[in-house]
C-alpha positions in Angstrom: -24.5 7.5 -12.1 -24.2 3.7 -12.3 -21.8 1.6 -10.2 -19.0 1.4 -12.7 -19.1 5.2 -13.3 -19.1 5.9 -9.6 -16.1 3.6 -9.2 -14.3 5.4 -12.1 -15.1 8.8 -10.6 -13.8 7.9 -7.1 -10.8 6.1 -8.5 -10.0 9.0 -10.7 -10.1 11.5 -7.8 -7.9 9.3 -5.7 -5.7 8.6 -8.7 -5.1 12.3 -9.3 -4.4 13.0 -5.6 -2.2 9.9 -5.3 -0.2 10.9 -8.3 0.4 14.4 -6.9 1.0 13.0 -3.4 3.4 10.4 -4.6 5.3 12.8 -6.7 5.8 15.1 -3.7 6.3 12.1 -1.4 8.9 10.6 -3.6 10.8 13.8 -3.9 11.0 14.3 -0.1 12.0 10.6 0.3 14.7 11.2 -2.3 16.1 14.2 -0.5 15.8 12.4 2.8 17.8 9.4 1.6 20.4 11.6 -0.1 20.8 13.8 3.0 20.8 11.1 5.7 22.8 8.5 3.7 22.2 4.8 4.0 22.8 4.6 7.8 20.5 7.5 8.7 17.9 6.7 6.1 18.0 3.1 7.4 17.4 4.2 10.9 14.4 6.3 10.0 13.0 3.4 7.8 13.5 1.0 10.7 11.6 3.3 13.1 8.7 3.6 10.6 8.5 -0.2 10.1 8.9 -1.0 13.8 6.3 1.4 15.0 4.0 0.5 12.1 3.9 -3.1 13.2 2.8 -2.1 16.7 0.5 0.6 15.3 -2.0 -2.0 14.2 -2.8 -2.5 17.8 -4.3 1.0 17.8 -6.9 -0.1 15.2 -7.4 -3.9 15.2 -9.7 -3.7 12.2 -12.1 -1.0 13.4 -11.6 1.2 10.4 -12.5 -1.6 8.0 -15.5 -2.5 10.0 -16.6 1.2 9.9 -16.4 1.2 6.1 -18.3 -2.0 5.6 -21.2 -1.3 7.9 -21.6 2.4 7.3 -21.5 1.8 3.5 -24.6 -0.4 4.0 -26.4 1.9 6.5 -25.4 5.6 6.8 -27.6 6.0 9.9 -24.9 4.1 11.8 -22.2 6.6 11.1 -22.4 8.8 14.2 -22.6 6.0 16.7 -19.9 4.0 14.9 -17.6 7.0 14.9 -18.1 7.6 18.6 -17.6 4.0 19.6 -14.5 3.6 17.5 -13.0 6.9 18.7 -13.4 5.7 22.3 -11.9 2.3 21.6 -9.0 3.8 19.7 -8.0 6.0 22.7 -7.5 3.0 24.9 -5.8 1.0 22.2 -3.4 3.9 21.5 -2.3 4.1 25.1 -1.6 0.4 25.1 0.3 0.7 21.8 2.6 3.5 23.0 3.5 1.6 26.1 4.2 -1.6 24.2 6.5 0.2 21.7 8.5 1.9 24.4 9.1 -1.3 26.3 10.0 -3.3 23.1 12.5 -0.8 21.7 14.4 -0.6 25.0 14.6 -4.4 25.3 16.3 -4.6 21.8 19.3 -2.6 23.0 19.4 0.0 20.2 21.5 3.2 20.4 19.8 6.2 22.2 19.3 8.1 18.9 17.4 5.2 17.4 15.3 4.9 20.5 14.5 8.6 20.4 13.5 8.4 16.8 11.1 5.5 17.6 9.5 7.5 20.4 8.7 10.3 18.1 7.5 8.2 15.2 5.2 6.2 17.4 3.2 9.4 18.1 3.0 9.9 14.3 1.6 6.4 14.0 -1.0 7.0 16.6 -2.2 10.3 15.1 -2.3 8.7 11.7 -4.4 5.9 13.1 -7.1 8.4 14.1 -6.9 10.1 10.7 -7.5 6.7 9.1 -10.7 6.5 11.0 -11.9 9.6 9.2 -10.7 8.2 5.9 -12.8 5.2 6.5 -15.9 7.3 7.0 -15.2 9.3 3.8 -14.8 6.0 2.0 -18.0 4.6 3.4 -19.8 7.7 2.0 -17.9 7.3 -1.2 -16.7 10.9 -0.9 -13.1 10.3 -1.9 -12.4 14.0 -2.6 -11.9 14.8 1.1 -9.3 12.1 1.5 -7.7 13.3 -1.8 -7.3 16.8 -0.5 -6.0 15.6 2.8 -3.4 13.3 1.2 -2.1 16.2 -1.0 -2.0 18.5 2.1 -0.1 15.9 4.1 2.6 15.5 1.4 2.9 19.2 0.9 3.6 19.7 4.6 6.1 16.8 4.6 7.8 18.2 1.5 8.2 21.7 3.0 9.3 20.2 6.4 12.0 18.1 4.7 13.3 21.1 2.7 13.5 23.2 5.9 15.4 20.5 7.9 17.9 20.1 5.0 18.2 23.9 4.6 19.0 24.3 8.3 21.3 21.3 8.3 19.4 19.5 11.2 19.7 15.9 12.3 17.6 12.8 12.0 15.5 13.7 15.1 14.2 16.7 13.1 13.1 14.4 10.3 11.1 12.4 12.9 9.5 15.6 14.2 8.3 16.4 10.7 6.3 13.2 10.7 4.8 13.9 14.1 3.9 17.6 13.5 2.4 16.8 10.0 0.2 14.0 11.4 -1.1 16.3 14.2 -2.1 19.0 11.7 -3.7 16.4 9.3 -5.7 14.9 12.2 -7.1 18.3 13.2 -8.0 19.0 9.6 -9.8 15.6 9.2 -11.8 16.2 12.4 -12.9 19.6 11.2 -14.0 18.2 7.8 -15.9 15.4 9.5 -17.8 17.6 11.9 -18.6 20.2 9.2 -19.6 17.9 6.3 -20.6 14.5 7.8 -21.4 13.7 11.4 -20.3 14.3 15.0 -19.4 11.2 17.0 -21.9 10.0 19.6 -20.1 8.7 22.6 -22.4 6.6 24.8 -20.2 3.8 26.0 -21.8 0.5 26.5 -18.9 -1.8 27.4 -20.7 -5.0 26.3 -21.5 -3.5 23.0 -18.0 -2.1 22.5 -16.6 -5.5 23.4 -18.8 -7.1 20.8 -17.8 -4.6 18.1 -14.1 -5.1 18.9 -14.6 -8.9 18.6 -16.4 -8.4 15.3 -13.5 -6.2 14.0 -10.8 -8.5 15.2 -10.7 -10.7 12.1 -9.9 -7.5 10.1 -7.4 -6.6 12.8 -5.6 -9.9 12.7 -5.5 -9.6 8.9 -4.0 -6.2 9.3 -1.4 -7.5 11.8 -0.3 -10.2 9.5 -0.4 -7.8 6.5 1.8 -5.3 8.4 4.2 -8.0 9.6 4.3 -9.4 6.1 5.3 -6.0 4.7 7.5 -4.6 7.5 9.1 -7.5 9.3 11.9 -7.8 6.7 13.0 -4.3 7.5 13.0 -4.9 11.3 14.8 -8.3 10.9 17.3 -6.8 8.5 18.1 -4.0 11.0 18.5 -6.4 13.9 20.7 -8.9 11.9 22.7 -6.6 9.5 22.3 -3.0 10.8 20.6 0.1 9.5 22.9 0.7 6.5 21.6 -2.5 4.9 18.1 -1.3 5.7 18.8 2.0 3.9 19.8 0.1 0.7 16.9 -2.2 0.9 14.4 0.5 1.7 15.6 2.6 -1.2 14.5 -0.1 -3.6 11.3 -1.0 -1.7 10.1 2.6 -1.8 10.1 2.5 -5.6 8.0 -0.7 -5.4 5.7 0.9 -2.9 5.3 3.9 -5.1 3.8 1.7 -7.8 1.3 0.0 -5.5 -0.7 3.2 -5.5 -2.5 1.9 -8.6 -4.3 -1.0 -7.0 -4.6 1.0 -3.7 -6.6 3.7 -5.5 -9.0 1.2 -7.1 -9.3 -0.7 -3.8 -10.5 2.4 -2.0 -13.1 3.1 -4.6 -14.3 -0.4 -5.3 -14.7 -1.8 -1.7 -18.1 -0.1 -0.9 -19.5 -1.2 -4.3 -18.3 -4.8 -3.8 -20.0 -4.9 -0.3 -23.3 -3.9 -1.9 -23.0 -6.3 -4.9 -22.3 -9.2 -2.5 -25.9 -8.7 -1.3 -27.6 -7.5 -4.5 -25.8 -9.2 -7.4 -23.2 -11.9 -6.7 -22.9 -12.6 -10.5 -21.9 -9.0 -11.2 -19.5 -9.1 -8.3 -17.8 -12.1 -9.9 -17.4 -10.3 -13.2 -16.0 -7.2 -11.5 -13.4 -9.3 -9.6 -11.9 -10.9 -12.7 -12.0 -7.7 -14.8 -10.1 -6.0 -12.0 -7.6 -8.9 -12.0 -7.1 -8.7 -15.8 -6.5 -5.0 -15.6 -3.9 -5.4 -12.9 -2.0 -8.1 -14.9 -2.2 -5.9 -18.0 -0.5 -3.0 -16.1 1.8 -4.9 -13.7 3.8 -7.2 -16.0 5.1 -4.5 -18.4 6.0 -2.3 -15.4 8.1 -5.1 -13.9 9.8 -5.8 -17.3 10.6 -2.1 -17.9 11.9 -1.3 -14.5 14.1 -4.5 -14.4 15.9 -3.2 -17.5 16.1 0.4 -16.3 16.9 -0.2 -12.6 20.4 1.3 -12.7 19.2 4.5 -14.3 16.3 4.8 -11.9 18.4 4.2 -8.7 21.1 6.6 -9.8 18.6 9.2 -10.8 16.6 9.1 -7.6 19.2 8.3 -4.9 22.6 8.8 -6.4 25.6 6.5 -6.8 25.9 5.9 -3.1 22.9 3.6 -3.4 24.3 1.4 -6.2 23.8 -1.6 -4.0 20.0 -1.0 -4.3 20.0 -1.8 -8.0 19.8 -5.6 -7.7 17.3 -5.3 -4.8 15.1 -3.3 -7.1 15.4 -5.8 -10.0 14.1 -8.5 -7.6 11.5 -6.5 -5.7 9.9 -5.0 -8.8 8.5 -8.4 -9.7 6.7 -8.5 -6.3 4.5 -5.7 -7.7 3.1 -8.1 -10.3 1.7 -10.3 -7.6 0.6 -7.4 -5.4 -1.3 -6.1 -8.4 -2.7 -9.5 -9.3 -4.0 -10.4 -5.8 -5.7 -7.0 -5.1 -9.0 -8.0 -6.5 -9.2 -11.2 -4.5 -8.3 -9.4 -1.2 -11.2 -7.0 -1.8 -13.5 -9.8 -2.7 -13.0 -11.7 0.5 -13.3 -8.6 2.7 -16.5 -7.4 0.9 -18.1 -10.9 1.2 -17.4 -11.2 4.9 -14.7 -13.9 4.4 -11.9 -12.0 5.9 -11.0 -15.1 8.0 -9.9 -16.8 4.7 -7.5 -13.8 4.0 -6.3 -13.9 7.6 -5.3 -17.6 7.3 -3.6 -17.0 4.0 -1.7 -13.9 5.2 -0.7 -15.8 8.3 0.8 -18.6 6.2 2.5 -16.0 4.0 3.9 -14.2 7.0 5.3 -17.3 8.5 6.9 -18.2 5.2 8.3 -14.7 4.9 9.9 -14.8 8.4 11.4 -18.2 7.8 12.9 -17.1 4.5 14.3 -13.9 6.0 15.9 -16.0 8.8 17.5 -18.2 6.2 18.5 -15.7 3.6 19.4 -12.4 5.4 22.4 -13.9 7.3 23.8 -15.2 3.9 23.0 -12.5 1.4 21.8 -9.6 3.6 19.2 -7.3 2.0 19.3 -9.3 -1.3 18.0 -12.2 0.8 15.2 -10.0 2.2 14.2 -9.1 -1.4 14.1 -12.7 -2.5 12.1 -13.6 0.7 9.5 -10.9 -0.2 9.2 -12.1 -3.8 8.8 -15.8 -3.0 6.3 -15.0 -0.2 4.1 -12.8 -2.4 4.1 -15.4 -5.1 2.9 -18.1 -2.7 0.4 -15.7 -1.2 -1.2 -14.9 -4.6 -1.4 -18.6 -5.6 -3.2 -19.4 -2.3 -5.7 -16.5 -2.8 -6.5 -17.7 -6.3 -7.1 -21.2 -5.1 -9.4 -19.9 -2.4 -11.3 -17.8 -4.9 -12.0 -20.8 -7.1 -13.0 -22.9 -4.0 -15.4 -20.1 -3.0 -17.3 -20.3 -6.3 -15.9 -17.2 -7.9 -13.6 -18.9 -10.5 -13.6 -18.5 -14.2 -12.3 -20.5 -17.2 -8.7 -21.4 -16.6 -7.7 -21.8 -20.2 -9.1 -18.5 -21.2 -7.5 -16.7 -18.3 -4.1 -18.4 -19.0 -4.3 -17.4 -22.6 -4.9 -13.7 -21.6 -1.9 -13.8 -19.2 0.3 -15.4 -21.9 -0.5 -12.6 -24.3 0.3 -9.9 -21.7 3.7 -11.7 -21.0 4.5 -11.9 -24.8 3.6 -8.2 -25.3 5.7 -7.2 -22.3 8.7 -9.3 -23.4 8.6 -7.7 -26.9 8.5 -4.3 -25.2 11.5 -5.4 -23.2 13.4 -6.1 -26.4 12.5 -2.7 -27.6 13.9 -1.1 -24.4 17.1 -3.2 -24.6 17.9 -2.1 -28.1 16.7 1.5 -27.8 18.3 2.4 -24.5 21.8 2.8 -25.8 20.3 5.2 -28.4 17.7 7.0 -26.2 19.5 7.6 -23.0 16.7 9.7 -21.5 14.3 7.3 -19.7 11.6 9.9 -19.7 11.4 9.6 -23.4 12.1 5.9 -23.6 9.3 4.9 -21.1 6.4 6.5 -22.9 7.6 5.1 -26.3 7.8 1.6 -24.7 4.4 1.9 -23.1 2.7 2.9 -26.4 4.5 0.1 -28.2 3.4 -2.4 -25.5 -0.3 -1.6 -26.0 0.0 -1.7 -29.8 1.6 -5.2 -29.6 -1.0 -6.3 -27.1 -3.8 -5.1 -29.3 -2.3 -6.8 -32.3 -2.1 -10.2 -30.6 -5.6 -9.9 -29.2 -4.8 -9.2 -25.5 -7.0 -6.1 -25.5 -9.9 -5.8 -27.9 -11.5 -2.8 -29.5 -14.8 -3.1 -27.7 -13.0 -3.1 -24.3 -11.1 0.1 -25.3 -14.4 1.7 -26.3 -16.2 0.6 -23.1 -13.3 2.0 -21.0 -13.4 5.3 -22.9 -17.2 5.6 -22.3 -16.9 4.9 -18.6 -14.2 7.6 -18.3 -16.1 10.2 -20.2 -19.5 9.7 -18.6 
């Protein structure tokens, strides 16, 4: 099996599991939002974002280091697992204490504080599970992570249904996260011990200190990344309350649902990129830009379609009580275009050991995001947070592309611009079709497939996707 076929296999497995997981996940999020209302849903969302920011302290880039080094040398697996396990235990204790002190200093109501206490335990357990996922990824055995993700969402789904059936409160929703994460962690540990390696714990503090220092650039990147993604929710909660958070989160969850597409490819492609950096830099360059073109091809029409159908989507998922989320979705959905577009560059810099470049760019993006939130949230509440996210992601993507060219991985600008223009044209033509057909075809489950097929036909006609590329993709999928 060649590199491309292996990537397609792993991506396909994760794609199937992510689709199933996200379907279940989105259903229980929908029920949670409807049951708790904007205030309760906002409180739970705040707790997840708040603890998620501090949760990075329980990892500090160790998982990424495990993937990179074990993918290159499997003999390191047992020792790496033991060393990282030991470091995570100490980091987790520090994280829990930090979260407890911070949430009490902010002066939230007792119920919110209790929710945060429970959710932080979920974050810690999830951090240990991510360590096992990193090992599975390094071995390019994505089927184990796929099964675990499906199991996790089944447990969450059943738990949410039980809480709603027995008419329980928000603390019970928090406990679902905690209990599910504990079960998943136990399952991952069992799979690792049975099918991979057992951790070797021989603490050498100088060595552990060196490894933590080596992982720190990944960790700083993760800190900035998490701040970049979650700080708007925390700031919105502090400045406008959790009801505004509920409306904003409802829209952002739809955006997050769509990011599974690059996330799946990222998991599958990272080990291959790490190898190609050593064996064939030229092939790596080709891979990066093919990935970029694929993400543009998918991301732009999705943004156009959802912008036009946002009202239908919000009412279908959350109900009319979340009408305020419509405009937030229309803004945030365009963020996915840039998230899709910059995925290939993020993987490139991590695979080539240039994570410091990413760290600097994310740092700039995070600062811009915080400043924009400070300026916009007091004026236009959660709509301001949506605009802050969109502008920050645009700047972040531009900086990544510039750095990619400066690093010697650039391609012809005119040819690339011509491709992007064709995708935009095909997407806008598709948008016109949606605009005129929607009053006739009210069912979006019929309208969306028709529009997607029409988009690819138009794109093929104007030369955005060629016949040989379609045939090559078909061969890779079938072999």
